[in-house]
VOLUMRO-876420 format. One record per residue: residue number from 1; residue in one letter; z, y, x of N, C-alpha, C in turn. Coordinates in Angstrom, 3 decimals. Example, Ala and Ser with C-alpha at 12.3 -4.5 7.8 and 13.67 -1.06 7.14 Angstrom:
// residues 2
i aa n_z n_y n_x ca_z ca_y ca_x c_z c_y c_x
1 A 7.800 -5.690 13.190 7.800 -4.500 12.300 7.800 -3.300 13.200 .
2 S 7.080 -2.250 12.850 7.140 -1.060 13.670 7.870 0.030 12.900 .
END
This chain:
// residues 211
i aa n_z n_y n_x ca_z ca_y ca_x c_z c_y c_x
1 M 3.648 7.774 8.389 3.818 9.205 8.274 3.590 9.695 6.844 .
2 L 2.663 9.052 6.149 2.453 9.397 4.742 3.741 9.194 3.960 .
3 G 4.440 8.096 4.251 5.694 7.829 3.568 6.737 8.899 3.836 .
4 V 6.756 9.415 5.048 7.710 10.473 5.394 7.457 11.720 4.548 .
5 L 6.200 12.098 4.384 5.868 13.291 3.608 6.279 13.129 2.148 .
6 V 6.015 11.944 1.578 6.411 11.708 0.186 7.930 11.739 0.061 .
7 E 8.612 11.092 0.986 10.072 11.038 0.948 10.683 12.433 1.047 .
8 K 10.239 13.222 2.004 10.850 14.529 2.240 10.542 15.514 1.126 .
9 Q 9.413 15.339 0.438 9.125 16.206 -0.706 10.201 16.045 -1.772 .
10 A 10.683 14.808 -1.937 11.691 14.531 -2.962 13.108 14.806 -2.483 .
11 T 13.387 14.538 -1.215 14.774 14.616 -0.735 15.145 15.966 -0.129 .
12 V 14.189 16.667 0.481 14.479 17.996 1.056 13.365 18.972 0.659 .
13 P 13.255 19.247 -0.637 12.163 20.104 -1.117 12.160 21.501 -0.517 .
14 D 13.310 21.997 -0.071 13.379 23.353 0.487 12.614 23.480 1.799 .
15 T 12.425 22.387 2.516 11.711 22.441 3.798 10.299 21.860 3.694 .
16 Y 9.872 21.563 2.466 8.548 20.981 2.246 7.578 22.073 1.806 .
17 P 6.316 22.053 2.261 5.659 21.154 3.217 6.312 21.187 4.604 .
18 L 6.083 20.142 5.374 6.769 19.972 6.643 6.008 20.576 7.815 .
19 S 6.764 21.156 8.736 6.183 21.596 10.003 5.994 20.368 10.889 .
20 L 5.318 20.534 12.007 5.126 19.410 12.922 6.472 18.887 13.424 .
21 N 7.379 19.787 13.744 8.687 19.369 14.259 9.461 18.529 13.245 .
22 T 9.487 18.981 11.989 10.224 18.233 10.971 9.511 16.923 10.626 .
23 L 8.190 16.924 10.714 7.432 15.699 10.453 7.715 14.656 11.529 .
24 V 7.724 15.086 12.785 8.025 14.170 13.886 9.450 13.648 13.744 .
25 A 10.380 14.537 13.393 11.772 14.122 13.218 11.895 13.087 12.097 .
26 G 11.136 13.282 11.018 11.162 12.331 9.920 10.589 10.983 10.318 .
27 C 9.542 11.003 11.134 8.946 9.752 11.617 9.905 8.990 12.532 .
28 N 10.713 9.730 13.293 11.624 9.106 14.264 13.043 8.934 13.729 .
29 Q 13.214 9.132 12.446 14.532 8.990 11.824 15.084 7.587 12.063 .
30 K 16.367 7.497 12.320 16.988 6.215 12.644 17.499 5.466 11.427 .
31 T 17.843 6.179 10.359 18.374 5.533 9.162 17.261 5.326 8.134 .
32 A 17.423 4.299 7.312 16.464 3.974 6.246 15.050 3.808 6.777 .
33 R 14.941 3.185 7.955 13.629 2.958 8.569 13.561 1.537 9.131 .
34 D 12.427 0.901 8.915 12.171 -0.400 9.532 10.650 -0.565 9.624 .
35 P 10.108 -0.461 10.820 10.801 -0.346 12.102 11.185 1.102 12.410 .
36 V 12.110 1.282 13.354 12.460 2.611 13.857 11.431 2.996 14.904 .
37 L 10.887 4.200 14.773 9.824 4.650 15.667 10.335 5.647 16.694 .
38 S 9.507 5.899 17.684 9.761 6.941 18.671 8.416 7.609 18.960 .
39 A 7.889 8.278 17.931 6.558 8.870 18.010 6.601 10.226 18.702 .
40 T 5.557 10.529 19.470 5.431 11.826 20.122 4.672 12.789 19.217 .
41 D 4.705 14.072 19.561 3.949 15.058 18.796 2.466 14.702 18.782 .
42 A 1.946 14.280 19.928 0.518 13.949 20.033 0.173 12.778 19.123 .
43 E 1.022 11.768 19.085 0.762 10.596 18.237 0.791 10.968 16.766 .
44 V 1.704 11.835 16.393 1.782 12.273 15.001 0.545 13.079 14.631 .
45 L 0.065 13.913 15.532 -1.133 14.709 15.256 -2.369 13.831 15.093 .
46 V -2.437 12.755 15.851 -3.539 11.798 15.680 -3.473 11.185 14.284 .
47 A -2.276 10.823 13.857 -2.100 10.269 12.518 -2.437 11.302 11.449 .
48 V -2.090 12.554 11.691 -2.426 13.638 10.764 -3.931 13.719 10.564 .
49 D -4.675 13.672 11.654 -6.136 13.733 11.562 -6.685 12.564 10.744 .
50 G -6.126 11.380 10.943 -6.576 10.219 10.193 -6.309 10.356 8.705 .
51 L -5.137 10.848 8.334 -4.802 11.037 6.926 -5.643 12.135 6.302 .
52 K -5.975 13.160 7.066 -6.838 14.232 6.554 -8.226 13.694 6.231 .
53 R -8.754 12.826 7.089 -10.085 12.256 6.845 -10.103 11.390 5.590 .
54 M -8.958 10.804 5.247 -8.869 9.965 4.055 -8.407 10.761 2.828 .
55 S -8.323 12.084 2.970 -7.889 12.968 1.880 -6.484 12.633 1.387 .
56 L -5.636 12.164 2.290 -4.260 11.834 1.940 -3.279 12.902 2.406 .
57 L -3.775 13.900 3.097 -2.910 14.948 3.649 -3.635 16.277 3.636 .
58 F -2.890 17.329 3.308 -3.400 18.694 3.365 -2.662 19.469 4.448 .
59 E -3.358 20.382 5.054 -2.764 21.227 6.087 -2.829 22.678 5.637 .
60 S -1.705 23.383 5.715 -1.659 24.794 5.347 -1.208 25.604 6.556 .
61 S -1.752 26.798 6.679 -1.453 27.618 7.855 -0.796 28.938 7.488 .
62 G -0.063 28.942 6.381 0.641 30.145 5.992 1.736 30.493 6.981 .
63 G 1.849 31.757 7.355 2.841 32.154 8.346 2.406 31.750 9.742 .
64 R 3.366 31.584 10.640 3.050 31.257 12.032 3.077 29.761 12.314 .
65 V 3.565 28.974 11.342 3.716 27.534 11.570 2.806 26.752 10.633 .
66 T 2.039 25.832 11.192 1.212 24.948 10.380 2.100 23.939 9.672 .
67 R 1.833 23.714 8.391 2.644 22.786 7.609 1.752 21.721 6.960 .
68 Y 2.379 20.589 6.637 1.631 19.441 6.133 2.239 18.935 4.829 .
69 E 1.380 18.581 3.887 1.817 17.994 2.628 0.895 16.845 2.248 .
70 H 1.447 15.887 1.519 0.674 14.696 1.185 -0.176 14.897 -0.070 .
71 N -1.154 14.040 -0.232 -1.999 14.004 -1.419 -2.099 12.547 -1.876 .
72 A -0.961 11.856 -1.862 -0.944 10.408 -2.066 -1.401 9.993 -3.460 .
73 V -0.972 10.720 -4.480 -1.307 10.314 -5.849 -2.815 10.322 -6.064 .
74 R -3.456 11.417 -5.675 -4.913 11.499 -5.849 -5.653 10.689 -4.800 .
75 G -5.167 10.739 -3.576 -5.859 10.042 -2.495 -5.873 8.533 -2.677 .
76 L -4.767 7.988 -3.185 -4.680 6.547 -3.423 -5.075 6.169 -4.841 .
77 N -5.198 7.178 -5.705 -5.577 6.965 -7.107 -4.597 6.031 -7.813 .
78 V -3.321 6.313 -7.635 -2.261 5.547 -8.295 -1.240 6.537 -8.850 .
79 P -0.439 6.122 -9.839 0.586 7.028 -10.380 1.707 7.286 -9.382 .
80 A 2.476 8.337 -9.650 3.576 8.710 -8.758 4.595 7.588 -8.614 .
81 S 4.812 6.813 -9.672 5.765 5.709 -9.605 5.314 4.660 -8.593 .
82 S 4.008 4.397 -8.538 3.482 3.444 -7.559 3.574 4.007 -6.144 .
83 V 3.344 5.314 -6.006 3.483 5.963 -4.705 4.910 5.810 -4.193 .
84 A 5.881 5.905 -5.096 7.286 5.750 -4.697 7.528 4.360 -4.104 .
85 L 6.993 3.330 -4.741 7.164 1.970 -4.234 6.474 1.791 -2.888 .
86 L 5.246 2.296 -2.768 4.518 2.181 -1.503 5.240 2.930 -0.394 .
87 T 5.833 4.066 -0.739 6.566 4.857 0.250 7.738 4.076 0.818 .
88 V 8.522 3.449 -0.057 9.671 2.676 0.398 9.215 1.479 1.230 .
89 L 8.108 0.868 0.852 7.578 -0.249 1.640 7.104 0.218 3.014 .
90 M 6.480 1.406 3.063 6.025 1.941 4.346 7.197 2.274 5.262 .
91 L 8.267 2.804 4.686 9.389 3.268 5.496 10.379 2.154 5.843 .
92 R 10.533 1.158 4.964 11.585 0.165 5.149 11.089 -1.271 5.282 .
93 G 9.787 -1.479 5.261 9.261 -2.821 5.424 9.346 -3.651 4.157 .
94 P 8.968 -4.937 4.225 8.958 -5.821 3.055 10.320 -5.913 2.372 .
95 Q 10.300 -5.893 1.043 11.528 -5.932 0.250 11.295 -6.670 -1.054 .
96 T 12.380 -7.126 -1.668 12.303 -7.739 -2.984 12.165 -6.649 -4.040 .
97 S 11.827 -7.062 -5.246 11.705 -6.099 -6.351 13.021 -5.374 -6.600 .
98 A 14.130 -6.109 -6.515 15.439 -5.488 -6.738 15.752 -4.469 -5.648 .
99 E 15.427 -4.799 -4.409 15.661 -3.863 -3.307 14.795 -2.618 -3.460 .
100 L 13.566 -2.807 -3.886 12.666 -1.664 -4.076 13.179 -0.740 -5.173 .
101 R 13.673 -1.317 -6.244 14.206 -0.485 -7.324 15.375 0.365 -6.829 .
102 A 16.268 -0.257 -6.048 17.439 0.464 -5.545 17.043 1.511 -4.510 .
103 N 16.144 1.156 -3.600 15.802 2.054 -2.498 14.872 3.188 -2.901 .
104 S 14.219 3.061 -4.045 13.312 4.130 -4.495 13.978 5.072 -5.499 .
105 E 15.282 4.922 -5.680 16.013 5.695 -6.692 15.806 7.200 -6.542 .
106 R 15.764 7.702 -5.306 15.633 9.151 -5.082 14.198 9.630 -5.268 .
107 L 13.262 8.698 -5.285 11.854 9.064 -5.460 11.396 8.882 -6.906 .
108 H 11.867 7.797 -7.530 11.511 7.524 -8.920 12.518 6.534 -9.488 .
109 R 12.992 6.804 -10.696 13.966 5.913 -11.324 13.242 4.942 -12.249 .
110 F 13.383 3.651 -11.938 12.766 2.617 -12.749 13.782 2.075 -13.749 .
111 A 13.322 1.827 -14.965 14.225 1.365 -16.017 14.817 0.009 -15.689 .
112 D 14.017 -0.870 -15.110 14.501 -2.209 -14.773 13.590 -2.816 -13.711 .
113 I 13.950 -4.009 -13.267 13.167 -4.682 -12.231 11.799 -5.075 -12.757 .
114 A 11.723 -5.376 -14.052 10.434 -5.756 -14.643 9.410 -4.632 -14.491 .
115 A 9.868 -3.389 -14.620 8.957 -2.251 -14.464 8.441 -2.166 -13.029 .
116 V 9.316 -2.458 -12.082 8.915 -2.472 -10.669 7.879 -3.557 -10.419 .
117 E 8.145 -4.745 -10.932 7.247 -5.868 -10.703 5.887 -5.649 -11.356 .
118 A 5.865 -4.998 -12.503 4.599 -4.731 -13.180 3.717 -3.822 -12.321 .
119 L 4.317 -2.796 -11.729 3.548 -1.894 -10.870 3.102 -2.588 -9.590 .
120 L 3.962 -3.434 -9.041 3.591 -4.164 -7.827 2.412 -5.090 -8.097 .
121 E 2.406 -5.736 -9.254 1.287 -6.606 -9.611 0.001 -5.802 -9.737 .
122 E 0.097 -4.601 -10.308 -1.081 -3.739 -10.422 -1.603 -3.351 -9.042 .
123 L -0.705 -3.031 -8.128 -1.106 -2.671 -6.773 -1.755 -3.854 -6.064 .
124 A -1.263 -5.054 -6.343 -1.817 -6.254 -5.707 -3.180 -6.611 -6.274 .
125 D -3.430 -6.250 -7.534 -4.685 -6.609 -8.193 -5.797 -5.588 -7.953 .
126 R -5.479 -4.492 -7.285 -6.503 -3.487 -7.012 -7.505 -4.018 -5.989 .
127 F -8.647 -3.349 -5.910 -9.632 -3.710 -4.890 -10.012 -2.452 -4.113 .
128 P -9.637 -2.366 -2.838 -8.844 -3.363 -2.111 -7.374 -3.321 -2.545 .
129 P -6.657 -4.422 -2.378 -5.253 -4.457 -2.799 -4.397 -3.528 -1.954 .
130 H -3.390 -2.927 -2.585 -2.460 -2.036 -1.880 -1.143 -2.725 -1.546 .
131 A -0.875 -3.858 -2.169 0.387 -4.568 -1.941 0.146 -6.064 -2.048 .
132 I 1.067 -6.835 -1.499 0.953 -8.286 -1.537 2.344 -8.891 -1.658 .
133 K 2.428 -9.969 -2.434 3.690 -10.690 -2.579 3.724 -11.786 -1.522 .
134 L 4.699 -11.717 -0.662 4.802 -12.673 0.434 5.408 -13.990 -0.049 .
135 A 5.082 -15.042 0.659 5.670 -16.340 0.328 7.184 -16.275 0.501 .
136 R 7.899 -16.874 -0.413 9.362 -16.841 -0.336 9.840 -17.633 0.869 .
137 A 10.675 -17.015 1.666 11.190 -17.670 2.871 12.180 -18.762 2.486 .
138 P 12.263 -19.819 3.293 13.223 -20.897 3.017 14.645 -20.352 2.889 .
139 G 15.305 -20.695 1.812 16.677 -20.246 1.589 16.784 -18.918 0.864 .
140 A 15.668 -18.208 0.740 15.687 -16.909 0.056 15.610 -17.113 -1.448 .
141 R 16.300 -16.263 -2.197 16.312 -16.385 -3.656 15.088 -15.737 -4.280 .
142 E 14.559 -14.694 -3.617 13.417 -13.979 -4.164 12.364 -13.755 -3.091 .
143 A 11.128 -13.623 -3.536 10.034 -13.287 -2.627 10.042 -11.794 -2.364 .
144 R 9.534 -11.399 -1.223 9.449 -9.987 -0.872 8.018 -9.493 -1.023 .
145 W 7.893 -8.170 -1.141 6.600 -7.510 -1.248 6.363 -6.664 -0.007 .
146 A 5.088 -6.483 0.343 4.716 -5.630 1.474 3.498 -4.808 1.085 .
147 H 3.332 -3.645 1.704 2.150 -2.825 1.437 1.005 -3.247 2.358 .
148 L -0.221 -2.902 1.946 -1.415 -3.247 2.723 -2.220 -2.001 3.084 .
149 L -1.572 -0.853 3.100 -2.288 0.396 3.382 -2.723 0.499 4.834 .
150 C -2.108 -0.280 5.697 -2.471 -0.251 7.125 -3.099 -1.565 7.569 .
151 G -3.624 -2.329 6.622 -4.226 -3.605 6.969 -3.229 -4.735 6.858 .
152 E -3.379 -5.726 7.724 -2.540 -6.919 7.674 -1.071 -6.574 7.844 .
153 V -0.227 -7.308 7.143 1.214 -7.071 7.191 1.736 -7.324 8.594 .
154 Q 2.461 -6.345 9.115 3.090 -6.486 10.425 4.580 -6.681 10.209 .
155 M 5.091 -7.854 10.541 6.494 -8.160 10.308 7.332 -7.773 11.524 .
156 T 8.456 -7.098 11.274 9.377 -6.760 12.353 10.389 -7.888 12.509 .
157 A 11.257 -7.756 13.494 12.225 -8.829 13.762 13.108 -9.102 12.557 .
158 S 13.475 -8.059 11.819 14.370 -8.247 10.682 13.660 -8.818 9.475 .
159 H 12.325 -8.824 9.506 11.558 -9.371 8.393 10.567 -10.416 8.890 .
160 E 10.934 -11.132 9.931 10.014 -12.090 10.537 9.693 -13.230 9.585 .
161 L 8.420 -13.545 9.502 8.004 -14.663 8.667 8.354 -15.977 9.359 .
162 V 8.804 -16.939 8.585 9.120 -18.247 9.130 7.824 -18.990 9.385 .
163 A 7.635 -19.473 10.627 6.397 -20.175 10.959 6.372 -21.529 10.273 .
164 S 5.186 -21.940 9.893 5.025 -23.220 9.224 4.386 -24.218 10.166 .
165 S 4.836 -25.472 10.089 4.260 -26.507 10.927 3.062 -27.169 10.257 .
166 D 2.787 -26.774 9.032 1.659 -27.342 8.300 0.362 -26.811 8.878 .
167 E -0.527 -27.716 9.300 -1.777 -27.298 9.905 -2.686 -26.593 8.912 .
168 D -2.455 -26.831 7.613 -3.304 -26.228 6.596 -2.779 -24.882 6.128 .
169 S -1.668 -24.394 6.681 -1.119 -23.120 6.250 -2.004 -21.978 6.702 .
170 V -1.938 -20.859 5.963 -2.757 -19.701 6.288 -1.858 -18.489 6.438 .
171 S -2.329 -17.512 7.183 -1.559 -16.297 7.394 -1.760 -15.343 6.228 .
172 V -0.912 -14.307 6.177 -1.052 -13.291 5.134 -2.406 -12.608 5.247 .
173 G -2.824 -12.328 6.485 -4.110 -11.669 6.677 -5.259 -12.501 6.162 .
174 E -5.171 -13.835 6.361 -6.221 -14.717 5.866 -6.246 -14.741 4.345 .
175 L -5.067 -14.669 3.720 -5.012 -14.634 2.267 -5.646 -13.357 1.723 .
176 V -5.376 -12.239 2.381 -5.968 -10.972 1.950 -7.481 -11.017 2.105 .
177 A -7.943 -11.541 3.247 -9.384 -11.645 3.477 -10.035 -12.536 2.425 .
178 L -9.345 -13.631 2.065 -9.865 -14.528 1.044 -9.981 -13.833 -0.300 .
179 K -8.975 -13.017 -0.615 -9.015 -12.294 -1.885 -10.181 -11.315 -1.910 .
180 F -10.423 -10.631 -0.794 -11.571 -9.732 -0.700 -12.864 -10.505 -0.935 .
181 E -13.001 -11.656 -0.278 -14.225 -12.448 -0.359 -14.460 -12.970 -1.771 .
182 L -13.410 -13.421 -2.426 -13.544 -13.899 -3.798 -13.978 -12.785 -4.738 .
183 S -13.427 -11.593 -4.542 -13.818 -10.452 -5.369 -15.275 -10.092 -5.132 .
184 R -15.699 -10.136 -3.854 -17.088 -9.821 -3.533 -18.034 -10.830 -4.160 .
185 Q -17.670 -12.109 -4.080 -18.519 -13.148 -4.651 -18.587 -13.045 -6.169 .
186 A -17.475 -12.705 -6.802 -17.468 -12.547 -8.255 -18.409 -11.419 -8.682 .
187 A -18.393 -10.311 -7.937 -19.283 -9.195 -8.253 -20.746 -9.593 -8.053 .
188 E -21.004 -10.353 -6.993 -22.370 -10.791 -6.703 -22.884 -11.739 -7.783 .
189 I -22.038 -12.667 -8.242 -22.425 -13.598 -9.300 -22.715 -12.854 -10.589 .
190 S -21.905 -11.842 -10.885 -22.115 -11.043 -12.093 -23.461 -10.323 -12.037 .
191 E -23.810 -9.772 -10.860 -25.089 -9.093 -10.716 -26.251 -10.067 -10.863 .
192 L -26.134 -11.267 -10.280 -27.194 -12.271 -10.378 -27.365 -12.747 -11.817 .
193 R -26.273 -12.907 -12.527 -26.348 -13.335 -13.921 -27.083 -12.296 -14.761 .
194 A -26.758 -11.030 -14.518 -27.424 -9.961 -15.254 -28.914 -9.945 -14.947 .
195 L -29.275 -10.194 -13.679 -30.685 -10.218 -13.290 -31.425 -11.360 -13.968 .
196 V -30.813 -12.560 -14.002 -31.444 -13.719 -14.641 -31.649 -13.470 -16.128 .
197 L -30.662 -12.926 -16.783 -30.781 -12.636 -18.214 -31.872 -11.619 -18.481 .
198 R -31.978 -10.607 -17.621 -33.025 -9.601 -17.807 -34.406 -10.205 -17.619 .
199 M -34.567 -11.062 -16.597 -35.853 -11.704 -16.350 -36.222 -12.645 -17.496 .
200 A -35.218 -13.368 -18.019 -35.482 -14.271 -19.134 -35.940 -13.497 -20.360 .
201 T -35.344 -12.368 -20.604 -35.731 -11.545 -21.743 -37.155 -11.028 -21.580 .
202 E -37.493 -10.562 -20.371 -38.834 -10.044 -20.120 -39.898 -11.125 -20.253 .
203 L -39.550 -12.384 -19.951 -40.492 -13.506 -20.042 -40.504 -14.152 -21.419 .
204 G -39.667 -13.637 -22.311 -39.610 -14.195 -23.655 -38.896 -15.502 -23.750 .
205 L -38.065 -15.797 -22.771 -37.301 -17.034 -22.783 -35.926 -16.805 -23.365 .
206 S -35.396 -17.824 -23.996 -34.064 -17.703 -24.577 -33.029 -17.823 -23.495 .
207 P -32.147 -16.819 -23.333 -31.102 -16.904 -22.295 -29.962 -17.826 -22.676 .
208 E -29.926 -18.258 -23.982 -28.827 -19.100 -24.421 -29.110 -20.553 -24.102 .
209 P -28.159 -21.326 -23.595 -28.375 -22.730 -23.302 -28.597 -23.531 -24.566 .
210 K -29.451 -24.571 -24.480 -29.729 -25.416 -25.640 -28.553 -26.336 -25.918 .
211 A -28.324 -26.599 -27.207 -27.215 -27.475 -27.612 -27.518 -28.919 -27.227 .
END
């Protein structure tokens, strides 16, 4: 739903912010969507409440109709260009860098594919990560990217991951969890190192290793 609000702000500014009816219609749109949804008003309102708690959505009550607008740039703390990429990933599922550049044209114009990939790498390197580069499928020329704003990547039939027979293979969710754990351990090691150095200084010991 966040993606719908970002998309409609750019494509139909005259009707933005969106009423509940137009928001539901945008969520259930049949074109440029993967997966295609069939959300009810009640389900959309539940999602609205969740986005409000995360400061990703504002609600205005001007006139007789309540309207909704996104706060993606500030709420996610990323530039508008990155929001455009995340929006296309939310609405259309995993895509290659070239597909993202083409499909985000109405939201943000990227100079080249390299600019798209640079932003995707930044999103993947955040903590927690907002995007992930999926393993290249057999026969595919390029790897696809997916967003992580809703947790583990959920693949639809048109973007189904090829199962591996290797017993040592790991899922996308396991890779994300591993990245979280490595980041946590790195922060913990840094804190312990600082503590040891401080204690060594207080005891008059040299923190530098002997040659």
